All heavy atoms as TSV, in Angstrom:
chain	resi	resn	atom	element	x	y	z
A	1	PRO	N	N	0.816	-1.212	0.000
A	1	PRO	CA	C	0.000	0.000	0.000
A	1	PRO	C	C	0.856	1.271	0.000
A	1	PRO	O	O	0.537	2.216	-0.695
A	1	PRO	CB	C	-0.828	-0.074	1.271
A	1	PRO	CG	C	-0.761	-1.499	1.738
A	1	PRO	CD	C	0.462	-2.068	1.124
A	2	GLN	N	N	1.933	1.283	0.786
A	2	GLN	CA	C	2.782	2.474	0.840
A	2	GLN	C	C	3.530	2.678	-0.466
A	2	GLN	O	O	3.677	3.809	-0.930
A	2	GLN	CB	C	3.762	2.375	2.001
A	2	GLN	CG	C	3.088	2.454	3.351
A	2	GLN	CD	C	4.068	2.232	4.484
A	2	GLN	OE1	O	5.184	1.766	4.261
A	2	GLN	NE2	N	3.661	2.561	5.692
A	3	LEU	N	N	4.003	1.602	-1.046
A	3	LEU	CA	C	4.707	1.699	-2.324
A	3	LEU	C	C	3.769	2.177	-3.427
A	3	LEU	O	O	4.143	2.994	-4.264
A	3	LEU	CB	C	5.335	0.355	-2.694
A	3	LEU	CG	C	6.162	0.332	-3.974
A	3	LEU	CD1	C	7.323	1.307	-3.872
A	3	LEU	CD2	C	6.668	-1.072	-4.245
A	4	LEU	N	N	2.540	1.694	-3.414
A	4	LEU	CA	C	1.557	2.129	-4.398
A	4	LEU	C	C	1.232	3.613	-4.239
A	4	LEU	O	O	1.137	4.342	-5.234
A	4	LEU	CB	C	0.292	1.289	-4.268
A	4	LEU	CG	C	-0.801	1.558	-5.296
A	4	LEU	CD1	C	-0.299	1.250	-6.696
A	4	LEU	CD2	C	-2.024	0.727	-4.977
A	5	ALA	N	N	1.113	4.065	-3.003
A	5	ALA	CA	C	0.849	5.486	-2.755
A	5	ALA	C	C	2.025	6.344	-3.212
A	5	ALA	O	O	1.834	7.395	-3.828
A	5	ALA	CB	C	0.570	5.720	-1.273
A	6	ALA	N	N	3.245	5.904	-2.924
A	6	ALA	CA	C	4.434	6.647	-3.346
A	6	ALA	C	C	4.525	6.702	-4.871
A	6	ALA	O	O	4.871	7.739	-5.445
A	6	ALA	CB	C	5.690	6.021	-2.756
A	7	ALA	N	N	4.206	5.597	-5.532
A	7	ALA	CA	C	4.246	5.576	-6.999
A	7	ALA	C	C	3.181	6.490	-7.587
A	7	ALA	O	O	3.433	7.177	-8.590
A	7	ALA	CB	C	4.055	4.145	-7.495
A	8	ALA	N	N	2.009	6.537	-6.972
A	8	ALA	CA	C	0.945	7.415	-7.463
A	8	ALA	C	C	1.344	8.883	-7.317
A	8	ALA	O	O	1.140	9.687	-8.226
A	8	ALA	CB	C	-0.351	7.136	-6.714
A	9	ILE	N	N	1.934	9.220	-6.180
A	9	ILE	CA	C	2.372	10.603	-5.961
A	9	ILE	C	C	3.477	10.967	-6.952
A	9	ILE	O	O	3.467	12.041	-7.547
A	9	ILE	CB	C	2.829	10.797	-4.508
A	9	ILE	CG1	C	1.624	10.716	-3.570
A	9	ILE	CG2	C	3.540	12.132	-4.329
A	9	ILE	CD1	C	2.001	10.656	-2.108
A	10	ALA	N	N	4.431	10.072	-7.133
A	10	ALA	CA	C	5.537	10.338	-8.058
A	10	ALA	C	C	5.048	10.436	-9.503
A	10	ALA	O	O	5.621	11.165	-10.304
A	10	ALA	CB	C	6.592	9.246	-7.940
A	11	GLY	N	N	3.989	9.734	-9.831
A	11	GLY	CA	C	3.461	9.794	-11.183
A	11	GLY	C	C	2.643	11.036	-11.459
A	11	GLY	O	O	2.646	11.563	-12.572
A	12	VAL	N	N	1.947	11.541	-10.455
A	12	VAL	CA	C	1.065	12.693	-10.637
A	12	VAL	C	C	1.821	14.008	-10.447
A	12	VAL	O	O	1.467	15.018	-11.056
A	12	VAL	CB	C	-0.123	12.588	-9.659
A	12	VAL	CG1	C	-0.981	13.832	-9.689
A	12	VAL	CG2	C	-0.966	11.381	-9.996
A	13	ALA	N	N	2.861	14.025	-9.650
A	13	ALA	CA	C	3.583	15.260	-9.336
A	13	ALA	C	C	4.110	15.985	-10.575
A	13	ALA	O	O	3.937	17.202	-10.684
A	13	ALA	CB	C	4.704	14.975	-8.345
A	14	PRO	N	N	4.752	15.303	-11.522
A	14	PRO	CA	C	5.215	16.032	-12.717
A	14	PRO	C	C	4.061	16.633	-13.526
A	14	PRO	O	O	4.191	17.727	-14.073
A	14	PRO	CB	C	5.951	14.969	-13.541
A	14	PRO	CG	C	6.343	13.939	-12.561
A	14	PRO	CD	C	5.264	13.929	-11.525
A	15	LEU	N	N	2.938	15.943	-13.570
A	15	LEU	CA	C	1.778	16.473	-14.281
A	15	LEU	C	C	1.325	17.791	-13.660
A	15	LEU	O	O	1.087	18.773	-14.364
A	15	LEU	CB	C	0.643	15.452	-14.251
A	15	LEU	CG	C	-0.673	15.882	-14.876
A	15	LEU	CD1	C	-0.513	16.034	-16.378
A	15	LEU	CD2	C	-1.753	14.882	-14.544
A	16	PHE	N	N	1.236	17.821	-12.342
A	16	PHE	CA	C	0.859	19.057	-11.662
A	16	PHE	C	C	1.918	20.134	-11.839
A	16	PHE	O	O	1.596	21.307	-12.004
A	16	PHE	CB	C	0.626	18.805	-10.172
A	16	PHE	CG	C	-0.644	18.049	-9.874
A	16	PHE	CD1	C	-0.717	17.205	-8.788
A	16	PHE	CD2	C	-1.763	18.185	-10.673
A	16	PHE	CE1	C	-1.879	16.521	-8.500
A	16	PHE	CE2	C	-2.928	17.508	-10.391
A	16	PHE	CZ	C	-2.993	16.657	-9.302
A	17	GLY	N	N	3.181	19.755	-11.799
A	17	GLY	CA	C	4.258	20.723	-11.954
A	17	GLY	C	C	4.255	21.385	-13.314
A	17	GLY	O	O	4.355	22.612	-13.422
A	18	PHE	N	N	4.130	20.601	-14.364
A	18	PHE	CA	C	4.135	21.177	-15.710
A	18	PHE	C	C	2.864	21.972	-15.983
A	18	PHE	O	O	2.879	22.959	-16.710
A	18	PHE	CB	C	4.353	20.100	-16.757
A	18	PHE	CG	C	5.736	19.532	-16.733
A	18	PHE	CD1	C	5.949	18.182	-16.585
A	18	PHE	CD2	C	6.843	20.361	-16.839
A	18	PHE	CE1	C	7.234	17.660	-16.539
A	18	PHE	CE2	C	8.128	19.857	-16.809
A	18	PHE	CZ	C	8.324	18.503	-16.660
A	19	THR	N	N	1.753	21.552	-15.387
A	19	THR	CA	C	0.521	22.329	-15.507
A	19	THR	C	C	0.677	23.676	-14.816
A	19	THR	O	O	0.218	24.708	-15.324
A	19	THR	CB	C	-0.659	21.554	-14.903
A	19	THR	OG1	O	-0.775	20.297	-15.577
A	19	THR	CG2	C	-1.956	22.320	-15.063
A	20	ALA	N	N	1.343	23.690	-13.658
A	20	ALA	CA	C	1.571	24.946	-12.944
A	20	ALA	C	C	2.452	25.884	-13.765
A	20	ALA	O	O	2.200	27.091	-13.807
A	20	ALA	CB	C	2.226	24.663	-11.597
A	21	ILE	N	N	3.458	25.350	-14.429
A	21	ILE	CA	C	4.315	26.188	-15.270
A	21	ILE	C	C	3.514	26.760	-16.439
A	21	ILE	O	O	3.679	27.923	-16.810
A	21	ILE	CB	C	5.541	25.399	-15.766
A	21	ILE	CG1	C	6.499	25.154	-14.608
A	21	ILE	CG2	C	6.253	26.133	-16.888
A	21	ILE	CD1	C	7.674	24.276	-14.945
A	22	ALA	N	N	2.627	25.953	-17.014
A	22	ALA	CA	C	1.833	26.415	-18.153
A	22	ALA	C	C	0.818	27.476	-17.749
A	22	ALA	O	O	0.536	28.381	-18.532
A	22	ALA	CB	C	1.118	25.229	-18.801
A	23	LEU	N	N	0.276	27.386	-16.541
A	23	LEU	CA	C	-0.803	28.285	-16.134
A	23	LEU	C	C	-0.353	29.452	-15.260
A	23	LEU	O	O	-1.055	30.453	-15.172
A	23	LEU	CB	C	-1.881	27.491	-15.384
A	23	LEU	CG	C	-2.579	26.401	-16.184
A	23	LEU	CD1	C	-3.551	25.642	-15.296
A	23	LEU	CD2	C	-3.292	26.978	-17.389
A	24	GLY	N	N	0.783	29.316	-14.588
A	24	GLY	CA	C	1.185	30.336	-13.635
A	24	GLY	C	C	2.396	31.118	-14.090
A	24	GLY	O	O	2.928	30.921	-15.181
A	25	LEU	N	N	2.811	32.026	-13.245
A	25	LEU	CA	C	4.021	32.793	-13.511
A	25	LEU	C	C	5.236	31.903	-13.247
A	25	LEU	O	O	5.349	31.284	-12.181
A	25	LEU	CB	C	4.064	34.027	-12.616
A	25	LEU	CG	C	2.929	35.031	-12.854
A	25	LEU	CD1	C	2.971	36.117	-11.801
A	25	LEU	CD2	C	3.030	35.618	-14.243
A	26	VAL	N	N	6.122	31.843	-14.194
A	26	VAL	CA	C	7.246	30.908	-14.123
A	26	VAL	C	C	8.132	31.187	-12.911
A	26	VAL	O	O	8.611	30.260	-12.264
A	26	VAL	CB	C	8.062	30.951	-15.431
A	26	VAL	CG1	C	9.285	30.076	-15.339
A	26	VAL	CG2	C	7.202	30.517	-16.597
A	27	GLY	N	N	8.329	32.437	-12.566
A	27	GLY	CA	C	9.166	32.774	-11.413
A	27	GLY	C	C	8.619	32.215	-10.117
A	27	GLY	O	O	9.354	31.664	-9.306
A	28	TYR	N	N	7.324	32.320	-9.935
A	28	TYR	CA	C	6.706	31.801	-8.711
A	28	TYR	C	C	6.718	30.278	-8.686
A	28	TYR	O	O	6.971	29.658	-7.654
A	28	TYR	CB	C	5.277	32.310	-8.574
A	28	TYR	CG	C	5.177	33.791	-8.334
A	28	TYR	CD1	C	4.242	34.550	-9.008
A	28	TYR	CD2	C	6.020	34.430	-7.441
A	28	TYR	CE1	C	4.147	35.906	-8.799
A	28	TYR	CE2	C	5.937	35.788	-7.227
A	28	TYR	CZ	C	4.992	36.525	-7.903
A	28	TYR	OH	O	4.906	37.851	-7.699
A	29	VAL	N	N	6.429	29.675	-9.818
A	29	VAL	CA	C	6.404	28.216	-9.879
A	29	VAL	C	C	7.800	27.653	-9.633
A	29	VAL	O	O	7.967	26.673	-8.914
A	29	VAL	CB	C	5.843	27.744	-11.238
A	29	VAL	CG1	C	5.950	26.241	-11.383
A	29	VAL	CG2	C	4.395	28.193	-11.390
A	30	THR	N	N	8.811	28.286	-10.196
A	30	THR	CA	C	10.185	27.838	-9.979
A	30	THR	C	C	10.581	27.972	-8.518
A	30	THR	O	O	11.241	27.094	-7.963
A	30	THR	CB	C	11.148	28.657	-10.860
A	30	THR	OG1	O	10.716	28.579	-12.210
A	30	THR	CG2	C	12.560	28.133	-10.763
A	31	ALA	N	N	10.148	29.044	-7.883
A	31	ALA	CA	C	10.428	29.218	-6.454
A	31	ALA	C	C	9.781	28.116	-5.636
A	31	ALA	O	O	10.390	27.589	-4.698
A	31	ALA	CB	C	9.939	30.582	-5.994
A	32	LEU	N	N	8.574	27.723	-5.990
A	32	LEU	CA	C	7.917	26.632	-5.268
A	32	LEU	C	C	8.632	25.304	-5.498
A	32	LEU	O	O	8.708	24.471	-4.602
A	32	LEU	CB	C	6.455	26.529	-5.686
A	32	LEU	CG	C	5.563	27.642	-5.181
A	32	LEU	CD1	C	4.167	27.512	-5.765
A	32	LEU	CD2	C	5.512	27.647	-3.668
A	33	PHE	N	N	9.147	25.085	-6.708
A	33	PHE	CA	C	9.918	23.872	-6.957
A	33	PHE	C	C	11.160	23.825	-6.070
A	33	PHE	O	O	11.533	22.766	-5.564
A	33	PHE	CB	C	10.331	23.765	-8.422
A	33	PHE	CG	C	9.250	23.289	-9.334
A	33	PHE	CD1	C	9.263	23.656	-10.658
A	33	PHE	CD2	C	8.238	22.464	-8.890
A	33	PHE	CE1	C	8.285	23.226	-11.527
A	33	PHE	CE2	C	7.248	22.023	-9.744
A	33	PHE	CZ	C	7.272	22.413	-11.073
A	34	LYS	N	N	11.814	24.965	-5.878
A	34	LYS	CA	C	12.992	25.004	-5.017
A	34	LYS	C	C	12.609	24.733	-3.567
A	34	LYS	O	O	13.340	24.072	-2.834
A	34	LYS	CB	C	13.700	26.357	-5.120
A	34	LYS	CG	C	14.222	26.670	-6.490
A	34	LYS	CD	C	15.268	25.693	-6.918
A	34	LYS	CE	C	15.763	26.037	-8.316
A	34	LYS	NZ	N	16.586	25.002	-8.880
A	35	LEU	N	N	11.472	25.233	-3.140
A	35	LEU	CA	C	11.030	24.998	-1.771
A	35	LEU	C	C	10.665	23.537	-1.537
A	35	LEU	O	O	10.734	23.058	-0.411
A	35	LEU	CB	C	9.842	25.899	-1.432
A	35	LEU	CG	C	10.180	27.369	-1.243
A	35	LEU	CD1	C	8.917	28.168	-1.020
A	35	LEU	CD2	C	11.140	27.568	-0.092
A	36	SER	N	N	10.303	22.815	-2.580
A	36	SER	CA	C	9.966	21.411	-2.399
A	36	SER	C	C	11.172	20.608	-1.934
A	36	SER	O	O	11.021	19.639	-1.180
A	36	SER	CB	C	9.399	20.826	-3.693
A	36	SER	OG	O	10.400	20.713	-4.677
A	37	ALA	N	N	12.374	20.997	-2.341
A	37	ALA	CA	C	13.582	20.314	-1.860
A	37	ALA	C	C	13.774	20.543	-0.373
A	37	ALA	O	O	14.183	19.643	0.366
A	37	ALA	CB	C	14.796	20.794	-2.644
A	38	VAL	N	N	13.458	21.753	0.093
A	38	VAL	CA	C	13.561	22.054	1.518
A	38	VAL	C	C	12.530	21.250	2.293
A	38	VAL	O	O	12.821	20.681	3.351
A	38	VAL	CB	C	13.376	23.565	1.766
A	38	VAL	CG1	C	13.342	23.875	3.244
A	38	VAL	CG2	C	14.483	24.339	1.086
A	39	LEU	N	N	11.320	21.189	1.771
A	39	LEU	CA	C	10.272	20.430	2.453
A	39	LEU	C	C	10.602	18.946	2.506
A	39	LEU	O	O	10.232	18.264	3.461
A	39	LEU	CB	C	8.927	20.669	1.767
A	39	LEU	CG	C	8.373	22.079	1.914
A	39	LEU	CD1	C	7.096	22.232	1.111
A	39	LEU	CD2	C	8.136	22.419	3.367
A	40	THR	N	N	11.299	18.436	1.513
A	40	THR	CA	C	11.712	17.037	1.540
A	40	THR	C	C	12.648	16.771	2.705
A	40	THR	O	O	12.522	15.749	3.396
A	40	THR	CB	C	12.390	16.659	0.214
A	40	THR	OG1	O	11.475	16.888	-0.851
A	40	THR	CG2	C	12.833	15.217	0.212
A	41	VAL	N	N	13.567	17.683	2.970
A	41	VAL	CA	C	14.480	17.534	4.110
A	41	VAL	C	C	13.699	17.585	5.419
A	41	VAL	O	O	13.903	16.770	6.317
A	41	VAL	CB	C	15.573	18.629	4.081
A	41	VAL	CG1	C	16.403	18.602	5.351
A	41	VAL	CG2	C	16.461	18.455	2.861
A	42	VAL	N	N	12.777	18.520	5.521
A	42	VAL	CA	C	11.994	18.666	6.748
A	42	VAL	C	C	11.100	17.454	6.964
A	42	VAL	O	O	10.999	16.927	8.077
A	42	VAL	CB	C	11.164	19.964	6.705
A	42	VAL	CG1	C	10.200	20.050	7.864
A	42	VAL	CG2	C	12.089	21.168	6.701
A	43	TRP	N	N	10.434	16.985	5.923
A	43	TRP	CA	C	9.568	15.815	6.064
A	43	TRP	C	C	10.369	14.565	6.394
A	43	TRP	O	O	9.898	13.707	7.138
A	43	TRP	CB	C	8.763	15.586	4.799
A	43	TRP	CG	C	7.678	16.595	4.591
A	43	TRP	CD1	C	7.092	17.390	5.530
A	43	TRP	CD2	C	7.063	16.934	3.361
A	43	TRP	NE1	N	6.158	18.194	4.954
A	43	TRP	CE2	C	6.114	17.943	3.622
A	43	TRP	CE3	C	7.219	16.493	2.060
A	43	TRP	CZ2	C	5.324	18.494	2.631
A	43	TRP	CZ3	C	6.428	17.053	1.084
A	43	TRP	CH2	C	5.496	18.030	1.366
A	44	GLY	N	N	11.557	14.424	5.831
A	44	GLY	CA	C	12.404	13.287	6.171
A	44	GLY	C	C	12.764	13.273	7.644
A	44	GLY	O	O	12.781	12.222	8.288
A	45	TRP	N	N	13.022	14.441	8.189
A	45	TRP	CA	C	13.340	14.534	9.615
A	45	TRP	C	C	12.093	14.293	10.466
A	45	TRP	O	O	12.117	13.516	11.414
A	45	TRP	CB	C	13.931	15.906	9.921
A	45	TRP	CG	C	14.043	16.195	11.380
A	45	TRP	CD1	C	14.934	15.646	12.261
A	45	TRP	CD2	C	13.238	17.083	12.136
A	45	TRP	NE1	N	14.728	16.149	13.511
A	45	TRP	CE2	C	13.679	17.040	13.458
A	45	TRP	CE3	C	12.177	17.910	11.817
A	45	TRP	CZ2	C	13.095	17.787	14.459
A	45	TRP	CZ3	C	11.597	18.667	12.815
A	45	TRP	CH2	C	12.061	18.593	14.115
A	46	ALA	N	N	10.979	14.960	10.112
A	46	ALA	CA	C	9.784	14.900	10.946
A	46	ALA	C	C	9.055	13.566	10.845
A	46	ALA	O	O	8.616	13.023	11.863
A	46	ALA	CB	C	8.832	16.036	10.567
A	47	LEU	N	N	8.942	13.025	9.653
A	47	LEU	CA	C	8.140	11.816	9.473
A	47	LEU	C	C	8.944	10.528	9.540
A	47	LEU	O	O	8.425	9.506	9.991
A	47	LEU	CB	C	7.400	11.883	8.133
A	47	LEU	CG	C	6.424	13.046	7.966
A	47	LEU	CD1	C	5.826	13.030	6.574
A	47	LEU	CD2	C	5.342	12.997	9.024
A	48	LEU	N	N	10.185	10.574	9.089
A	48	LEU	CA	C	10.984	9.352	9.018
A	48	LEU	C	C	12.066	9.269	10.080
A	48	LEU	O	O	12.742	8.249	10.191
A	48	LEU	CB	C	11.616	9.217	7.627
A	48	LEU	CG	C	10.637	9.206	6.457
A	48	LEU	CD1	C	11.386	9.185	5.147
A	48	LEU	CD2	C	9.686	8.033	6.575
A	49	GLY	N	N	12.263	10.357	10.824
A	49	GLY	CA	C	13.264	10.347	11.876
A	49	GLY	C	C	14.690	10.318	11.367
A	49	GLY	O	O	15.574	9.781	12.028
A	50	GLU	N	N	14.943	10.902	10.204
A	50	GLU	CA	C	16.297	10.921	9.657
A	50	GLU	C	C	17.193	11.825	10.488
A	50	GLU	O	O	16.765	12.845	11.007
A	50	GLU	CB	C	16.287	11.422	8.216
A	50	GLU	CG	C	15.686	10.458	7.243
A	50	GLU	CD	C	15.827	10.928	5.811
A	50	GLU	OE1	O	16.408	12.008	5.585
A	50	GLU	OE2	O	15.362	10.214	4.928
A	51	GLY	N	N	18.429	11.448	10.583
A	51	GLY	CA	C	19.408	12.249	11.299
A	51	GLY	C	C	20.202	13.122	10.337
A	51	GLY	O	O	19.987	13.102	9.126
A	52	GLY	N	N	21.113	13.889	10.878
A	52	GLY	CA	C	21.985	14.721	10.059
A	52	GLY	C	C	21.290	15.912	9.435
A	52	GLY	O	O	21.737	16.425	8.418
A	53	VAL	N	N	20.198	16.355	10.056
A	53	VAL	CA	C	19.455	17.479	9.490
A	53	VAL	C	C	20.255	18.770	9.614
A	53	VAL	O	O	20.200	19.631	8.733
A	53	VAL	CB	C	18.077	17.597	10.172
A	53	VAL	CG1	C	17.332	18.821	9.699
A	53	VAL	CG2	C	17.262	16.356	9.906
A	54	ARG	N	N	21.012	18.906	10.684
A	54	ARG	CA	C	21.794	20.136	10.867
A	54	ARG	C	C	22.808	20.349	9.762
A	54	ARG	O	O	23.106	21.479	9.391
A	54	ARG	CB	C	22.503	20.128	12.219
A	54	ARG	CG	C	21.556	20.349	13.355
A	54	ARG	CD	C	22.288	20.534	14.647
A	54	ARG	NE	N	21.340	20.691	15.732
A	54	ARG	CZ	C	21.671	20.833	16.973
A	54	ARG	NH1	N	22.948	20.821	17.329
A	54	ARG	NH2	N	20.747	20.971	17.899
A	55	SER	N	N	23.347	19.285	9.211
A	55	SER	CA	C	24.305	19.437	8.120
A	55	SER	C	C	23.616	19.798	6.808
A	55	SER	O	O	24.252	20.329	5.901
A	55	SER	CB	C	25.120	18.157	7.943
A	55	SER	OG	O	24.276	17.087	7.550
A	56	ARG	N	N	22.316	19.520	6.709
A	56	ARG	CA	C	21.569	19.843	5.495
A	56	ARG	C	C	20.912	21.214	5.560
A	56	ARG	O	O	20.484	21.744	4.543
A	56	ARG	CB	C	20.496	18.789	5.263
A	56	ARG	CG	C	21.069	17.432	4.995
A	56	ARG	CD	C	19.984	16.422	4.787
A	56	ARG	NE	N	20.562	15.091	4.722
A	56	ARG	CZ	C	20.004	14.024	5.227
A	56	ARG	NH1	N	18.841	14.114	5.815
A	56	ARG	NH2	N	20.595	12.862	5.130
A	57	LEU	N	N	20.798	21.785	6.739
A	57	LEU	CA	C	20.095	23.053	6.874
A	57	LEU	C	C	20.752	24.223	6.132
A	57	LEU	O	O	20.035	25.055	5.577
A	57	LEU	CB	C	19.904	23.393	8.350
A	57	LEU	CG	C	18.817	22.584	9.058
A	57	LEU	CD1	C	18.738	22.980	10.524
A	57	LEU	CD2	C	17.483	22.750	8.389
A	58	PRO	N	N	22.081	24.340	6.091
A	58	PRO	CA	C	22.652	25.454	5.307
A	58	PRO	C	C	22.276	25.400	3.826
A	58	PRO	O	O	21.954	26.424	3.225
A	58	PRO	CB	C	24.160	25.300	5.502
A	58	PRO	CG	C	24.300	24.579	6.791
A	58	PRO	CD	C	23.125	23.655	6.850
A	59	GLY	N	N	22.278	24.226	3.253
A	59	GLY	CA	C	21.862	24.098	1.858
A	59	GLY	C	C	20.391	24.413	1.680
A	59	GLY	O	O	19.992	25.055	0.708
A	60	ALA	N	N	19.576	23.972	2.634
A	60	ALA	CA	C	18.148	24.274	2.577
A	60	ALA	C	C	17.914	25.776	2.700
A	60	ALA	O	O	17.066	26.344	2.016
A	60	ALA	CB	C	17.415	23.520	3.670
A	61	ALA	N	N	18.678	26.431	3.570
A	61	ALA	CA	C	18.543	27.884	3.736
A	61	ALA	C	C	18.945	28.611	2.455
A	61	ALA	O	O	18.312	29.604	2.073
A	61	ALA	CB	C	19.391	28.356	4.908
A	62	ALA	N	N	19.973	28.126	1.778
A	62	ALA	CA	C	20.383	28.746	0.514
A	62	ALA	C	C	19.297	28.598	-0.544
A	62	ALA	O	O	19.050	29.522	-1.324
A	62	ALA	CB	C	21.688	28.118	0.026
A	63	MET	N	N	18.616	27.454	-0.553
A	63	MET	CA	C	17.525	27.266	-1.509
A	63	MET	C	C	16.349	28.185	-1.201
A	63	MET	O	O	15.719	28.726	-2.105
A	63	MET	CB	C	17.080	25.808	-1.520
A	63	MET	CG	C	18.040	24.901	-2.239
A	63	MET	SD	S	17.385	23.254	-2.431
A	63	MET	CE	C	18.045	22.469	-0.979
A	64	VAL	N	N	16.041	28.368	0.079
A	64	VAL	CA	C	14.958	29.271	0.459
A	64	VAL	C	C	15.304	30.698	0.049
A	64	VAL	O	O	14.462	31.424	-0.495
A	64	VAL	CB	C	14.674	29.189	1.974
A	64	VAL	CG1	C	13.756	30.299	2.418
A	64	VAL	CG2	C	14.075	27.841	2.325
A	65	LEU	N	N	16.526	31.104	0.269
A	65	LEU	CA	C	16.959	32.444	-0.119
A	65	LEU	C	C	16.875	32.633	-1.634
A	65	LEU	O	O	16.375	33.653	-2.127
A	65	LEU	CB	C	18.375	32.713	0.376
A	65	LEU	CG	C	18.960	34.077	0.023
A	65	LEU	CD1	C	18.136	35.185	0.687
A	65	LEU	CD2	C	20.408	34.160	0.440
A	66	GLY	N	N	17.335	31.660	-2.358
A	66	GLY	CA	C	17.249	31.727	-3.825
A	66	GLY	C	C	15.809	31.785	-4.307
A	66	GLY	O	O	15.478	32.526	-5.230
A	67	ALA	N	N	14.941	30.998	-3.689
A	67	ALA	CA	C	13.529	31.008	-4.071
A	67	ALA	C	C	12.893	32.353	-3.775
A	67	ALA	O	O	12.102	32.871	-4.558
A	67	ALA	CB	C	12.783	29.898	-3.332
A	68	ALA	N	N	13.270	32.957	-2.634
A	68	ALA	CA	C	12.740	34.284	-2.293
A	68	ALA	C	C	13.227	35.334	-3.280
A	68	ALA	O	O	12.475	36.223	-3.678
A	68	ALA	CB	C	13.148	34.649	-0.873
A	69	LEU	N	N	14.473	35.225	-3.706
A	69	LEU	CA	C	15.011	36.182	-4.687
A	69	LEU	C	C	14.332	36.030	-6.039
A	69	LEU	O	O	14.099	37.011	-6.746
A	69	LEU	CB	C	16.520	36.016	-4.814
A	69	LEU	CG	C	17.344	36.456	-3.607
A	69	LEU	CD1	C	18.808	36.114	-3.802
A	69	LEU	CD2	C	17.162	37.942	-3.363
A	70	ILE	N	N	14.028	34.804	-6.424
A	70	ILE	CA	C	13.349	34.581	-7.701
A	70	ILE	C	C	11.935	35.163	-7.653
A	70	ILE	O	O	11.466	35.756	-8.623
A	70	ILE	CB	C	13.302	33.071	-8.031
A	70	ILE	CG1	C	14.689	32.580	-8.399
A	70	ILE	CG2	C	12.330	32.786	-9.169
A	70	ILE	CD1	C	14.794	31.088	-8.556
A	71	ALA	N	N	11.269	35.001	-6.517
A	71	ALA	CA	C	9.881	35.448	-6.398
A	71	ALA	C	C	9.747	36.959	-6.333
A	71	ALA	O	O	8.702	37.506	-6.659
A	71	ALA	CB	C	9.229	34.808	-5.182
A	72	THR	N	N	10.811	37.662	-5.906
A	72	THR	CA	C	10.689	39.108	-5.772
A	72	THR	C	C	11.199	39.850	-6.979
A	72	THR	O	O	11.755	39.457	-7.866
A	72	THR	CB	C	11.466	39.623	-4.542
A	72	THR	OG1	O	12.826	39.215	-4.624
A	72	THR	CG2	C	10.841	39.111	-3.293
């Protein structure tokens, strides 16, 4: 069941992403794509109990800063 859910999410996500690029402002959509990498780190820590989050936070902060610069 979990593998099927993960496959469904992975299959639908690109469809939603490309639809967002077609319908929205590219700068905002690109910023949201960058934030998804940060959310992946946070969800891995919160939901899966992954360690080593402190070593990943500087990279995540750089992505957030870049996304904010793209959006403004």
